[in-house]
C-alpha positions as CSV (number, residue, x, y, z in Angstrom):
1,M,-0.7,15.8,-46.7
2,T,-1.2,12.6,-44.6
3,D,-4.3,11.5,-42.8
4,T,-3.4,12.4,-39.2
5,Q,-4.8,10.7,-36.0
6,A,-8.6,11.2,-35.4
7,N,-8.0,12.8,-32.1
8,S,-5.8,15.5,-33.5
9,I,-6.9,19.2,-32.9
10,S,-5.4,20.4,-36.2
11,V,-7.0,20.6,-39.6
12,K,-6.5,17.4,-41.6
13,Y,-7.0,16.5,-45.3
14,V,-8.0,13.1,-46.6
15,D,-7.7,12.1,-50.2
16,I,-10.5,9.7,-51.1
17,T,-9.4,6.5,-52.9
18,E,-11.5,4.7,-55.5
19,D,-12.3,2.0,-52.9
20,Q,-13.7,4.7,-50.5
21,A,-15.9,6.3,-53.2
22,G,-19.6,6.1,-53.0
23,Q,-19.9,6.8,-49.3
24,R,-22.0,9.7,-48.1
25,V,-19.8,12.3,-46.5
26,D,-21.7,12.2,-43.2
27,N,-21.1,8.4,-42.9
28,F,-17.5,8.9,-43.8
29,L,-17.0,11.5,-41.0
30,L,-18.8,9.3,-38.5
31,A,-16.3,6.5,-39.2
32,K,-13.3,8.9,-39.2
33,L,-14.3,10.7,-36.1
34,K,-15.3,7.8,-33.9
35,G,-16.7,9.1,-30.6
36,V,-17.9,12.4,-31.9
37,P,-21.7,12.8,-31.5
38,K,-23.8,12.7,-34.7
39,S,-25.1,16.2,-33.8
40,R,-21.6,17.6,-33.8
41,I,-20.9,15.9,-37.2
42,Y,-24.0,17.5,-38.8
43,R,-23.2,20.9,-37.2
44,I,-19.7,21.1,-38.7
45,L,-21.2,20.1,-42.1
46,R,-24.0,22.7,-41.8
47,K,-21.5,25.4,-40.9
48,G,-19.3,24.6,-43.9
49,E,-16.3,23.6,-41.7
50,V,-16.1,20.4,-43.7
51,R,-15.0,21.1,-47.3
52,V,-14.7,18.7,-50.3
53,N,-12.3,20.0,-53.0
54,G,-12.6,23.4,-51.3
55,S,-16.4,23.6,-51.4
56,R,-19.2,23.2,-48.9
57,V,-21.2,20.0,-49.2
58,K,-24.5,18.6,-47.8
59,P,-24.5,15.5,-45.6
60,E,-25.9,13.3,-48.4
61,Y,-23.1,14.2,-50.8
62,K,-21.5,11.0,-52.1
63,L,-17.7,11.1,-52.2
64,Q,-15.8,10.4,-55.4
65,G,-12.4,9.0,-56.0
66,G,-9.8,11.8,-56.0
67,D,-11.9,14.1,-53.7
68,R,-10.0,15.9,-51.0
69,V,-11.9,16.2,-47.7
70,R,-11.0,19.0,-45.3
71,I,-11.8,17.9,-41.7
72,P,-11.8,20.7,-39.2
73,P,-10.2,20.5,-35.7
74,V,-12.6,18.2,-33.7
75,R,-11.7,17.1,-30.2
76,V,-12.5,13.4,-29.8
77,A,-12.8,12.3,-26.2
78,D,-10.2,9.7,-25.3
79,R,-11.7,6.3,-25.0
80,E,-10.6,3.1,-23.4
81,A,-8.6,0.9,-25.6
82,P,-10.8,-1.7,-27.2
83,A,-10.7,-5.2,-25.8
84,A,-8.1,-7.4,-27.5
85,P,-9.0,-10.9,-28.6
86,G,-7.1,-13.7,-26.8
87,P,-4.8,-16.1,-28.7
88,K,-7.5,-18.8,-28.4
89,L,-10.2,-16.7,-30.1
90,Q,-7.7,-15.6,-32.8
91,R,-6.8,-19.2,-33.6
92,L,-10.5,-20.2,-33.6
93,L,-11.4,-17.5,-36.1
94,E,-8.5,-18.3,-38.5
95,Q,-9.3,-22.0,-38.3
96,N,-12.9,-21.2,-39.1
97,V,-12.2,-19.3,-42.3
98,I,-13.9,-21.5,-44.9
99,Y,-13.3,-19.4,-48.0
100,E,-11.0,-16.5,-48.9
101,D,-9.8,-14.5,-51.9
102,S,-8.6,-11.0,-52.4
103,L,-12.1,-9.5,-52.2
104,L,-13.8,-11.3,-49.4
105,L,-13.7,-14.1,-46.9
106,V,-16.3,-16.3,-45.3
107,V,-16.1,-17.3,-41.6
108,N,-17.9,-20.2,-39.9
109,K,-19.0,-18.1,-36.9
110,P,-19.1,-19.9,-33.6
111,A,-22.3,-19.8,-31.6
112,G,-22.2,-17.4,-28.7
113,L,-19.9,-14.9,-30.4
114,A,-21.6,-11.6,-31.4
115,V,-20.8,-10.3,-34.9
116,H,-19.8,-6.9,-33.5
117,G,-19.3,-5.2,-30.2
118,G,-21.8,-2.9,-28.5
119,S,-24.8,-3.3,-26.2
120,G,-22.8,-4.8,-23.4
121,V,-20.5,-6.8,-25.8
122,N,-16.9,-5.7,-25.5
123,L,-15.6,-7.7,-28.5
124,G,-17.4,-9.0,-31.5
125,L,-16.2,-11.2,-34.4
126,I,-15.4,-8.3,-36.7
127,E,-13.3,-6.5,-34.1
128,A,-11.5,-9.7,-33.2
129,L,-10.8,-10.4,-36.9
130,R,-9.4,-6.9,-37.5
131,A,-7.1,-7.3,-34.5
132,T,-6.0,-10.7,-35.8
133,R,-5.3,-9.3,-39.3
134,P,-3.8,-5.8,-38.7
135,S,-2.4,-5.7,-42.2
136,H,-5.9,-5.5,-43.7
137,S,-7.0,-1.9,-43.9
138,F,-10.6,-2.8,-44.6
139,L,-12.7,-5.5,-43.1
140,E,-16.5,-5.1,-42.8
141,L,-19.5,-7.3,-42.2
142,V,-21.6,-7.8,-45.3
143,H,-24.5,-9.2,-43.3
144,R,-25.2,-10.4,-39.8
145,L,-26.1,-13.4,-37.8
146,D,-27.7,-13.5,-34.3
147,R,-25.2,-14.1,-31.5
148,E,-26.7,-17.6,-30.8
149,T,-26.6,-18.6,-34.5
150,S,-23.5,-20.3,-35.9
151,G,-22.4,-20.7,-39.5
152,C,-21.5,-18.8,-42.7
153,L,-20.8,-15.1,-42.5
154,I,-19.4,-13.0,-45.3
155,I,-16.7,-10.3,-44.6
156,A,-15.7,-7.8,-47.3
157,K,-12.1,-6.9,-47.8
158,K,-12.8,-3.8,-49.9
159,R,-15.5,-1.1,-49.8
160,S,-16.3,-1.8,-53.4
161,S,-16.9,-5.5,-52.5
162,L,-19.1,-4.5,-49.6
163,R,-21.3,-2.3,-51.8
164,F,-21.5,-5.0,-54.5
165,L,-22.4,-7.8,-52.0
166,Q,-24.9,-5.8,-50.1
167,D,-26.6,-4.9,-53.5
168,E,-26.7,-8.6,-54.3
169,L,-28.4,-9.2,-50.9
170,R,-31.0,-6.5,-51.5
171,A,-31.7,-7.9,-54.9
172,R,-32.2,-11.4,-53.3
173,R,-29.5,-13.0,-55.4
174,V,-27.7,-14.4,-52.4
175,V,-29.1,-17.9,-51.4
176,K,-28.9,-18.5,-47.6
177,T,-29.7,-22.0,-46.4
178,Y,-30.0,-22.8,-42.6
179,Q,-30.4,-26.0,-40.7
180,A,-32.9,-25.6,-37.8
181,L,-34.5,-27.9,-35.3
182,A,-38.1,-27.0,-34.5
183,T,-39.8,-28.3,-31.4
184,G,-42.8,-30.5,-31.9
185,R,-44.2,-32.0,-35.2
186,W,-43.9,-29.5,-38.0
187,P,-47.3,-29.1,-39.8
188,R,-47.4,-31.1,-43.0
189,G,-47.6,-29.0,-46.1
190,M,-46.2,-26.0,-44.3
191,K,-43.4,-25.1,-46.7
192,R,-43.7,-21.4,-47.2
193,I,-44.5,-18.7,-44.6
194,D,-45.3,-15.2,-45.9
195,M,-45.9,-13.0,-42.9
196,P,-44.8,-9.4,-42.3
197,L,-42.5,-8.8,-39.4
198,L,-42.3,-5.6,-37.3
199,K,-39.3,-4.9,-35.1
200,S,-39.7,-3.0,-31.8
201,E,-37.9,-2.3,-28.6
202,L,-39.1,-2.9,-25.1
203,K,-38.6,-0.4,-22.2
204,S,-35.8,-2.6,-21.0
205,G,-34.0,-2.0,-24.4
206,E,-34.6,-5.6,-25.5
207,R,-35.3,-5.9,-29.2
208,V,-38.3,-8.1,-30.2
209,V,-39.9,-9.0,-33.5
210,R,-43.5,-9.8,-34.0
211,I,-45.8,-10.7,-36.9
212,N,-47.7,-7.5,-37.7
213,P,-49.5,-6.3,-40.9
214,E,-47.6,-3.0,-40.6
215,G,-44.3,-4.8,-40.7
216,K,-41.9,-5.5,-43.6
217,A,-42.7,-8.3,-46.1
218,S,-40.9,-11.5,-44.9
219,V,-40.9,-14.9,-46.7
220,T,-39.3,-18.1,-45.4
221,H,-39.1,-21.5,-47.1
222,F,-39.1,-24.7,-44.9
223,S,-38.2,-28.2,-46.1
224,V,-38.4,-31.1,-43.6
225,L,-35.2,-33.2,-43.5
226,K,-36.1,-35.6,-40.6
227,R,-39.0,-36.0,-38.2
228,F,-38.3,-37.1,-34.6
229,D,-40.8,-37.8,-31.9
230,K,-40.7,-34.3,-30.3
231,A,-38.8,-32.3,-32.9
232,T,-38.3,-31.7,-36.7
233,L,-35.0,-31.1,-38.5
234,M,-35.3,-28.7,-41.4
235,D,-33.5,-26.9,-44.2
236,V,-34.6,-23.3,-44.2
237,T,-34.1,-20.8,-47.0
238,L,-34.6,-17.1,-46.7
239,E,-36.3,-15.1,-49.4
240,T,-36.0,-12.0,-47.3
241,G,-33.5,-11.3,-44.5
242,R,-35.3,-9.7,-41.6
243,T,-34.2,-9.7,-38.0
244,H,-35.1,-13.0,-36.2
245,Q,-37.1,-14.0,-39.3
246,I,-36.7,-17.8,-39.0
247,R,-37.2,-17.7,-35.3
248,V,-40.5,-15.7,-35.4
249,H,-41.9,-17.6,-38.4
250,S,-41.1,-20.9,-36.7
251,Q,-42.9,-19.6,-33.6
252,Y,-45.9,-18.7,-35.7
253,T,-46.4,-22.4,-36.7
254,G,-46.5,-23.4,-33.1
255,C,-43.1,-25.1,-33.5
256,P,-40.5,-22.6,-32.2
257,L,-36.8,-23.4,-32.6
258,A,-35.3,-25.7,-30.0
259,G,-33.2,-23.7,-27.4
260,D,-34.7,-20.3,-28.5
261,E,-35.0,-18.5,-25.1
262,K,-36.7,-15.4,-26.7
263,Y,-39.4,-17.0,-28.9
264,G,-39.3,-20.6,-27.8
265,N,-41.3,-22.8,-25.5
266,D,-39.8,-23.0,-22.0
267,E,-40.9,-26.6,-21.3
268,C,-39.7,-27.8,-24.7
269,N,-36.4,-26.0,-24.1
270,R,-36.0,-27.8,-20.8
271,Q,-36.5,-31.1,-22.4
272,M,-34.0,-30.3,-25.1
273,K,-31.5,-29.2,-22.6
274,A,-31.9,-32.5,-20.8
275,L,-30.9,-34.1,-24.2
276,G,-27.7,-32.0,-24.3
277,L,-28.8,-28.9,-26.2
278,K,-27.0,-25.9,-24.7
279,R,-27.8,-23.3,-27.3
280,M,-30.4,-22.4,-30.0
281,F,-30.4,-24.9,-32.8
282,L,-30.0,-22.7,-35.8
283,H,-27.0,-22.9,-38.1
284,A,-26.2,-21.0,-41.3
285,A,-25.2,-24.0,-43.3
286,K,-24.8,-22.8,-46.9
287,L,-24.3,-19.7,-49.0
288,E,-24.5,-19.3,-52.7
289,F,-23.6,-16.0,-54.3
290,R,-21.7,-14.2,-57.0
291,S,-18.4,-12.6,-56.2
292,P,-17.6,-9.0,-57.2
293,D,-15.3,-10.4,-59.9
294,G,-18.2,-12.5,-61.3
295,Q,-17.2,-15.8,-59.8
296,K,-19.9,-18.1,-58.6
297,I,-19.2,-19.1,-55.0
298,R,-20.8,-21.8,-52.9
299,V,-19.7,-22.4,-49.4
300,E,-20.8,-24.8,-46.7
301,A,-20.2,-24.9,-43.0
302,P,-20.7,-28.3,-41.3
303,L,-23.1,-28.7,-38.5
304,P,-21.2,-28.1,-35.2
305,D,-20.4,-31.2,-33.2
306,E,-22.6,-30.2,-30.3
307,L,-25.7,-30.1,-32.6
308,V,-24.7,-33.4,-34.3
309,K,-24.7,-35.0,-30.9
310,V,-28.2,-33.7,-30.1
311,L,-29.5,-35.2,-33.3
312,A,-27.9,-38.5,-32.5
313,T,-29.5,-38.5,-29.1
314,L,-32.9,-37.7,-30.6
315,G,-32.5,-40.4,-33.2
């Protein structure tokens, strides 16, 4: 039997491929039944309306290749069609693919483009990339970059690749190197910051990160490339990959990133804007990692022209 449309009101059966194996059944259903509340997903699991190979399963059951999943009739509310990327954005993304093979691709993400839609963003990089490449049945973000950050971003083409690369990230075997411009004179000898970070949400819904002993362990390595009168250019390497890690650790030294409106210094940002800086100066410049097929991959995204011009002005 074929996998019918998600908004069908009839029972459907889905045969799990090897590439889909390893997912929890609740996550599988959340992806299949987009728009259905989580509470409804867990209710049909609890009642045994979802069956795997004819048997009831718990939400944490991990699907295996060859499993047949029975999905009961679930009405999915009709949603507006997702925003479609314009030709200009499609061309930009294709031009910014800096590495690709059968398992993954690396995109040089433009600054200002969110990695995915949501929270007031109609269209993110991953949705645009899927629309640009309709023949690809699977495209998923391996990791994320802040909207304001440009540079190397890995996209998996297979679920098995996604699992492998995320395991590599958790094991800290992926080397991420950024270029950042900090305001002021970076403290001499300040090469490693080991300060725990705690993520929280304000009443407005804005997400903020602060140094807090109750937070997660976070380690960042800084290497000065060039000192200017009022700023310092650095290579930054992440030992851990926490939300806003570089930005908050830079703020901790008293030298927040240039152009950072959330954690930066307003007066310094005004001065940098006068020099032509129109965004936060943070760029994911290099990635070194092992591909799922064992190949060692090293990719590099050149510093965007608008940031090069700012450095020339400073120099």
